[in-house]
N, C-alpha and C positions, 0 to 999 in steps of 0.2 A: 523474486527477486526485480530487482528494479530494471525499466524498458518490457517489463511485460502488460503494459496496457493497464493500471491501477488506478491510474485516472478516471483514464472512459468510464470505471467499472466502477469506482468512487461516485463519481456525479452522477451516472446514470442512476446508482438507487439512492444517492442523496434529491431526488425528485420524487422519489415516492411521495405521497404524503405521508403527513407523519416521520416521515426522514431527514435528517440532518447532515453533509457529508463533510468533514472539518479540514480534509487532505489529511496530511502523514505529519499525525501530533507528535510524533517522538521527535518532530525538528524545530519544535513550538520554541524549544526554549535555546535549543544551543544554533540556530542559527536563522532563523524567521523574526527572532524579535531581538535578537544581538545586531543583527543585519539588518532591520528593518528593510524585509527584502516585501512584495507587494504581493497581498492578499488575491483569491483569484478578484474579490471585483475590480482591481488593474489599482485599487488605489497602495500606497504604504501601509506596511500593520501600523506602524503607529496615528495613522490616520483613517483608520479603517472603525469607522462606530463601531459595529458589530465587535470585535475583536477587543477594544478599547473598551465598550459595557463589557464583555467576558471575563477580561483582565481584571474590571473593578467590583466587581462581583464575588470572582473568587477569590480573590489576593487583595482587593484595594488597589489596587496597579499595579502594571508586569516591570518595574523598575527592581525591587531589589529581590524578587522573586525568581527571576530570569537568572541573575547573577549564580544563586543559588544552585536550583536546579543544573546549569551549567555547569556550575563547579563538583555536582554528584553525580549528574546522569554517563559520564566516563568510567567513573568509582561504583557503578551499582549496577548499570545494564549493558554491558559490551559481551561480543561473542564470547571472550573468554569466560565470560562469569557462567556462562548458559548449565554447564552443572550442580554449581552451587544454590542456583535460583531453580533448578528440578531438587534433587535432593534435599535442600532446604540447610545442609550444611552451612554452617557459615562466623566469623565470628563472632561475637556482642556488641563490635563497632559498625562489619557491617550490618548485620544484622540493623541496628539502629536509620542508619544512613539508611536503608532500603525502602523503613516502615516511612522518614524523611518523603523520600519522591515516592511511594504510594498515596501519602496523605494529599500530599499535592496535587496529584495527576486523578484521582478520586474527586477535589472539588475542582478538577478542568472539567469531566466530563460532565457533570450537572451542574457547572453550568453557561458550558455551550446548550448541550439539552432546553432549558430555561432561557436561555436567550431566545431561542431561535423557537421555542414551543415544540419540543420535540421530543418524541418517546425515543426514535432511535440516532446515537451518533454515530455517520459510519466514518471510522478515520482507516486510511491505510498507509497503513504506517508498514515498513518492509524491516521490520527486526524482531527476531524468533525472541531474542534476549530481553525485547520490552513486552511480547508477550508474555514468557513465560512469567515475569515480576509483576504485570497487570492480573491473571492467575489470580495470585495473591489478596487482591480488594474484595471483601465479601461479597461488598453493598453490587460488584457489578454485575451485571449480565451480562456476561461476554461468551460471542454466539462468533468463528472461528470461517472465514472462506478464504480458501486455501488457490490464490488463480495461478496459474501454470501457465511457461507460452515455453513450446519447444527450446528444450539450455542450447541450440546451433542459430536458431532464431533471435536470439538472447545476446551470445556472443559474439553475433554480422551486428548488432546494434550497440555492445557497449565499446566494438574494437572501430568508429569513428570519431574519428578529432575535431577539434574545434568545432562543437555543441557550446553555446553558451546558454547559462539559466536562464531561462525566463522570468522566473521572478525575481535575480539580482539587478541593482538598479547600479552596479557597478561594473557590468560587463563579465562578471568570474564565468568563466570556462566550468563545463562538464566532468568528470570523469571519464577515465578510460580504463577500462579489463582485456591482457592478453584474451583470448581466447582459453588459454592453457588454463590459468588464473580463474578465469569467469567458472571454469567447466566444474571445478574444484568447488567455488562458492554457493554454485547451484544445485551441484547433488551434498553438499553438506546442507544447506536450506532447508531445501525434499526430504532431506531426513528428518531434518527437528521439526520441521512442517507438520511429517505424521505424527511423530508425537502427538505433540499438540490435538494434533483433531483427536486421534486413538484417546486423549486423555481428555477433552469436552464435552461435555454433556449436549451439545450440536454446533454438530461442525461436516462441515462439504469442503470435496475440492471442482475446483472450474478451470476447465482450459480456454485460454485465452484466443484459440481457434474456431470454437463452437464459439461463445460470445459472440463473436464477428460476425461468422458466416450464418449463427439464426438464434438473433440476439434471443428472442422473448424469451421461448420456451426453457430457453436456456436457464435463463432469468428463474423463470417460474421454480426448475427443479432445484433451482440454489437455495430461493427462499424457503421453499418447502422441507427441504434438508436442516438449515439451521433455525426451525421450526416458528421462522416468520410469511406462514404465506401470502401469498400478494391477492389484494383485496380486489374484487374484481372493479375494471377500467383502473387500475394505481400507474399500470403497466404503458399506457395510452399512450407514451411517448418514446415507444418501442415500436420503431415499425418495421418492415422484413431485412432488410439492411441500414437501418440508420436511425439515429436518434435522436432526441430536442432534449437541446441542451440549454436549460438559465443561464444566466449567471450567478455563481456562488462564490461565499467566502472559505472556500477548500483553500491553505497553505503550502508549499512545496508542488515536489509534482512535474512532472510531465509540462510542455508547453500547452501541451491541449487543454490546462488547469483554466488559459483564460479564451478559450474556443465557445461559443454559443451558439446559436440556433439550430440549423439544421447540420447533422454530422451525417454525410457517407461512411459506413465503413464497407473497406474492402479488403482481400485475401492477399497476403506480400511476401510473399516466398523468396525475398530477395538475397538471402544468404546463402539458395542455392548457387548461386549465379557469383555473389561477391565475397561471399565467406575464404580462403586461402582452401586448397582440397589438403592440404596436410593439418590445417588449424581445424577445419568441419572432422575431420580423420580421428584429432586426440579429443575433441570437446562428443562425437561421438561415442569415444571408447570407453573415458570416465564418466559418464552420465549413464553411456548403453542401459543399466540394470534398469532404472527409470524412467526411459523413454521406452523400454516394451511395457511397466505397468499402465504409464500414463496411455498409451496404442499411439506412440511416435513412430514407435520402429519391431522391427520382427512379422514374422509370418499373417498377423489378426492384424497389423497396424491401419488405423484409420488413415484419412486423410492425412497426410504430414506438411500440407504447406501451412506456414505461417501468417498468422490475422493479425494486421494493424488499418488504426484509420486513416483517413486521408491527408491526416497532417503529422507529416514525421519532423 
């Protein structure tokens, strides 16, 4: 779910030797290329040498494929289509469109890895429908990391109006969700993520609160569990409560996309005071089973404080 620290995690992983963080690739056609949003390096997408090299190698340029994928994406990987992506029961037309969509993404991942000289591409997309679809690419070795943040902290973050998308070039505002709607979405997406993790050969779950409070051991455990253990010294950029982040070519995501250098990590439980009590009760009630399962609530709950970076 958005506002869960995925940009921080993605960029931290992308700093590992042989890894490259690409941002939220499910947005590259629908928003980033069409709106010429800024890359993490700070330049517009159309002027970024990295992404232009990727587009040229994968598709011979971005213009035609962007139009085609923007048309196909809502017809193929919307949330309502998860049941058919799971079951494989779909019309011949839907199967044909899905095939075109997946072939394009296969070429995209290969081009990113090749241009970056990377063995692992980190995609921070927050779409379970997209991931259910990508599982159908036989040549793609998918490893799933489900990053979860306390639902009440996420609800509080999504309830803040007036935030501007940092990658936007025209001051476009970020969307908001009511706490009630957010709770339903959070719960549904976690249920779908559990299905994905159960079906994937390599998958794990990470709490954002653990990432912020104890980053290196948390990352080491997650990497081990997805079958890509950290080599000695590969996490040297991760401190006890900080991380060193170089500039990257990740697209979309939070405004930490553009933060470089030394990033202090700190716990933030602002939802305890700023999320209205009525909203807090609703979010807690709707998401209670998963809050208990993930250690956020119940008799054996771990520390419930919510983590975030110092840049909010």
